[in-house]
N, C-alpha and C positions, 0 to 999 in steps of 0.2 A: 416480448412474450417469452415467459419461461416454460420449457417443456422437459419432460422426463422420459429418457430413452433407455429401455433395456435392450441389450443386444447379446446374441449368442451365436456361436458357429460351431459346427462339428463335422467330423469325417468319420466314416465307418472304414477302418483300415487308415493307416497313417503314413503315406497319403492313401486316400480312397475317395469314393463318391462322397461329396461334401454339400453342405447347405448352411443357410444362414436364417436366423429368426430375429425379428424386430418388433417391439411394441412402443409405440410413442403415445405419451399421455399428457394431458393438460395438468395445470397445478392442482386441480381437485382430484386428479387420479382417473379421469375419464379417458377411455381409449379413443385416441383420434385415428390412428392408423396401425395396422399390424401388417407384417409380411413375413412369409416363409417361402424361400425359394432355393433351388439347387444351384450350384456354382460350378458343377463339373468335378474333376479330380483335384484334390487339394489336401494339405495337411490340416490338422485341427487348428494350428496357430495361424494359418493363412486365412482359414474359414473365419476365426475370431476377428481378424483385422478387416476382412471384407464385410462383415456384419457391422463393425463399427463404423467404417466409411459410409456405408449405405445408410446406416441409422442417422448419422449426422446429416447426411444429405436429404433425407425424408423430413427430418425436423426443421432443416432450413426451408424447404419447400413449403412447409406448413406455417413459416413466419417466425420461427424461433429466432430470438436474440440472445437468450440465456439457455444453456443446456446443462442439465444434470444427467450423467450417463452412468449406468450401472452395468457391468458385465461380470461373468464368473470366471474369466480368464485372468488369473493373478499376473501371468507374464505380461499380457497386453496392457493391463492397468498400470502396472509398475513401469513399463517402458514408456507409456504416454506421460507418466508423472515424472519421468527422468530418474526414478530410483534404480532401474535396471538399464544396462546398456543394451542397445540393439546390435548383436554381434552377427546373427545369421544374415548372409547376403539377400536371401529371398524376403527377409522381414523389413530391411532398410527401405525400399521404396513404399512399402505399404505403410510403415510408420510415418514417412514423409508425407504420403497422401492423407493420412489421417490428421496430422497436425495442420496441414494446409486447409483441410476442410473446416477446421475450427477458427481459422483466421477471420478476423472481422466480427466475431461474436462479442456481445458486451461482456460476457462471462461464460465460463464453462467449468464444470468439474466432472471428475470420473472416479468411481469407487468400485471396489472389488465386493461382490456379494457372493453368498453361498448359492449353490445351484438351486436350493428350494426357494430362494428369494428371487429367482430368474426363471421359474417354472413356465411361465407363459411363452417366453421367447425360446426356451429349450424345447417346448411341445411343438412349436412352429417348425424348429429344425427337424425334429423326428417325423413330422407329418410330411415335410417336403421329401425327406429321404425315403420314407415308406411309399409315397406316391410314385417314385420312380423305379422301386424294386420290382 
């Protein structure tokens, strides 16, 4: 089963209070699951990776064998595609965890989208952060 996952992570302050937002859709675009939750203190990039990892996990729980992932973090997308090196020591284990989460899928892709194209996941991040303020 092919699922589409939009992921976003954000922090207010860098680092600061952080949250993730995830929207999982089927091939017709129907929302199967969405999630917005706080993750404690983190940087924006850590939050983006945590959203990616959680999004992959949710999709797999729903039975995904193929994933199409969209995120608005150019850094995370290009690191996952191998176009950018993962240099920061805090990012290396998160990158490895994300790669491991994708193992065993029939296929996966990840693409960078503009923030407007990721509005639902972004809204879930902000709702989670607003709820803890």
